[in-house]
C-alpha positions in Angstrom: -246.7 137.4 69.4 -244.5 137.2 66.3 -245.7 139.4 63.4 -245.1 136.8 60.7 -245.2 133.2 62.0 -244.0 130.5 59.7 -246.1 127.6 60.9 -243.1 125.9 62.5 -242.2 125.4 66.1 -239.0 127.1 67.2 -237.2 126.6 70.5 -234.3 128.9 71.3 -232.0 128.1 74.2 -229.7 131.1 74.7 -226.1 130.8 75.6 -226.2 133.0 78.7 -223.4 131.3 80.7 -224.2 129.4 83.8 -227.9 130.3 83.8 -231.1 129.8 81.9 -233.1 131.5 79.2 -235.4 129.7 76.8 -237.7 131.2 74.1 -240.5 129.1 72.5 -242.3 130.4 69.4 -245.3 128.3 68.5 -246.4 127.7 64.9 -248.9 130.5 65.1 -246.4 133.0 66.6 -247.2 132.8 70.3 -244.1 133.8 72.4 -243.3 131.9 75.6 -240.2 132.8 77.7 -238.9 130.4 80.4 -236.5 132.2 82.8 -234.6 135.3 81.7 -231.0 136.5 82.3 -228.8 138.8 80.3 -231.7 140.8 78.9 -229.8 142.5 76.1 -229.2 139.2 74.4 -232.8 138.1 75.0 -234.3 141.4 73.8 -232.1 141.3 70.7 -233.4 137.8 69.9 -237.0 138.9 70.3 -236.4 141.9 68.1 -234.8 139.7 65.4 -237.8 137.4 65.6 -240.2 140.3 64.9 -242.1 140.4 68.2 -245.0 142.8 68.2 -244.5 144.0 71.8 -246.3 141.3 73.7 -245.0 138.1 75.4 -247.9 135.7 75.8 -246.4 133.7 78.7 -243.5 134.3 81.0 -242.5 131.3 83.3 -240.1 131.9 86.1 -239.1 128.5 87.4 -237.9 129.8 90.8 -236.6 133.0 92.5 -232.8 132.5 92.1 -231.0 135.4 90.4 -229.6 133.2 87.6 -233.2 132.5 86.5 -235.0 135.8 86.8 -232.4 138.6 86.8 -233.3 139.7 83.2 -237.1 139.7 83.9 -237.4 143.3 85.2 -235.8 144.7 82.0 -238.0 142.3 79.9 -241.2 143.5 81.6 -240.2 147.1 81.1 -239.8 146.4 77.4 -242.7 144.1 76.6 -246.3 143.6 77.8 -246.5 140.2 79.5 -250.0 138.7 79.3 -249.5 135.8 81.7 -246.8 134.8 84.2 -246.5 131.6 86.0 -244.3 131.7 89.1 -243.7 129.5 92.2 -246.0 130.0 95.2 -245.0 133.3 96.9 -246.7 132.2 100.2 -243.5 130.3 101.1 -240.6 132.3 102.5 -238.3 130.9 99.8 -240.9 131.8 97.2 -240.8 135.5 98.2 -237.3 135.8 96.7 -235.0 138.8 97.1 -236.2 142.4 96.8 -235.5 142.5 93.1 -237.8 139.5 92.6 -240.6 141.1 94.7 -240.2 144.3 92.6 -240.7 142.1 89.6 -244.0 140.7 91.0 -245.2 144.3 91.7 -244.2 145.4 88.2 -246.1 142.5 86.6 -249.2 143.3 88.8 -249.0 147.0 87.8 -248.8 146.0 84.1 -252.1 144.0 84.5 -250.4 140.6 83.9 -252.4 137.6 84.9 -250.0 136.1 87.6 -250.4 132.4 88.5 -248.7 131.2 91.7 -248.4 127.6 90.8 -248.5 124.7 93.3 -249.3 121.3 91.7 -250.4 120.8 88.1 -251.8 123.1 85.4 -252.2 123.1 81.7 -252.0 126.1 79.3 -253.0 126.3 75.7 -251.2 129.1 73.9 -253.7 129.2 71.0 -257.4 128.6 70.5 -257.5 124.8 71.0 -261.2 124.4 71.7 -263.3 122.8 68.9 -266.9 123.6 69.2 -268.9 121.0 67.2 -272.4 121.6 65.8 -275.4 120.0 67.4 -275.4 118.6 70.9 -271.9 117.2 70.9 -269.5 118.4 73.7 -266.6 120.7 72.9 -263.3 119.0 72.3 -259.6 120.0 72.4 -257.8 120.0 69.1 -255.3 117.1 69.5 -252.8 118.9 67.3 -252.9 122.1 69.3 -249.6 122.9 71.2 -249.9 123.1 75.0 -247.9 123.4 78.2 -248.1 121.2 81.2 -246.8 123.1 84.3 -245.8 121.3 87.4 -245.1 123.2 90.6 -244.2 121.7 94.0 -247.3 120.4 95.8 -248.1 121.4 99.3 -247.4 117.8 100.3 -244.0 117.7 98.8 -243.0 121.0 100.5 -244.3 119.8 103.9 -242.4 116.5 103.5 -239.1 118.2 102.7 -239.5 120.8 105.4 -240.1 118.0 108.0 -236.9 116.3 106.7 -235.1 119.7 107.0 -233.9 119.5 103.4 -236.2 122.0 101.7 -234.6 124.8 99.7 -235.4 127.3 96.9 -234.5 124.9 94.1 -237.4 122.6 95.3 -239.8 125.4 94.2 -238.7 124.9 90.5 -241.6 124.8 88.1 -241.2 122.0 85.5 -242.7 122.7 82.1 -243.4 120.1 79.4 -244.2 121.5 76.0 -246.2 119.2 73.6 -247.0 119.7 70.0 -248.1 116.7 68.0 -245.4 114.1 68.4 -242.9 116.6 69.9 -242.3 116.9 73.6 -239.6 118.7 75.6 -239.2 119.3 79.3 -237.8 122.5 80.8 -237.0 121.9 84.5 -235.2 124.9 85.9 -233.2 123.6 88.8 -235.7 120.9 89.8 -234.2 118.5 92.3 -234.6 114.7 92.4 -237.5 115.1 94.8 -239.3 117.2 92.2 -238.6 114.6 89.5 -239.7 111.7 91.6 -243.2 113.2 92.0 -243.7 113.1 88.2 -241.8 110.0 87.2 -244.7 108.4 85.3 -247.1 109.6 82.7 -250.2 109.5 84.9 -248.7 111.5 87.7 -248.1 114.5 85.4 -251.8 114.9 85.4 -253.0 113.7 88.7 -250.2 114.1 91.3 -251.8 110.9 92.7 -249.1 110.5 95.4 -250.2 113.6 97.2 
């Protein structure tokens, strides 16, 4: 969380060479990190932003070194409240020893780890509106939220049968929405990943599978 949020949405895409690191700071100061390399540069940014020691959500798109190599240092420096990662039940999802060490470090820290296959939605702030009387609770339409899209079991099975499945196919695709603003962070998603979610309805239903 940022100590003094300014009510604006900030998206920082760090220049880390041929790799990926994105930091999102919501209007209320929630910190979301998508992939992490070159931890010195990332930690300096978080320090400059005034982080209070906690990262609300860490998303690792897939276990390739150029997407997670800075995460071990990041987790040593900050408390990570929630982490979303590809399904570790698949051999490719296990990643190299440094990645498995990261999963163990997150678990030891008490992080809520979500191994994502399919669709999930995450609200970084309190978006639930509880009305008076007998009306049902509702979601604040202006609350920011993430839609997280991992590879479905059907997609993995199909690609394995075709003998074309590889680690990039595990990439988690993240769509951030706040009011009229939308932005997609796709890691190294392949055309097969994109084809699963090429219309608005399938982001929410994965109807093809």
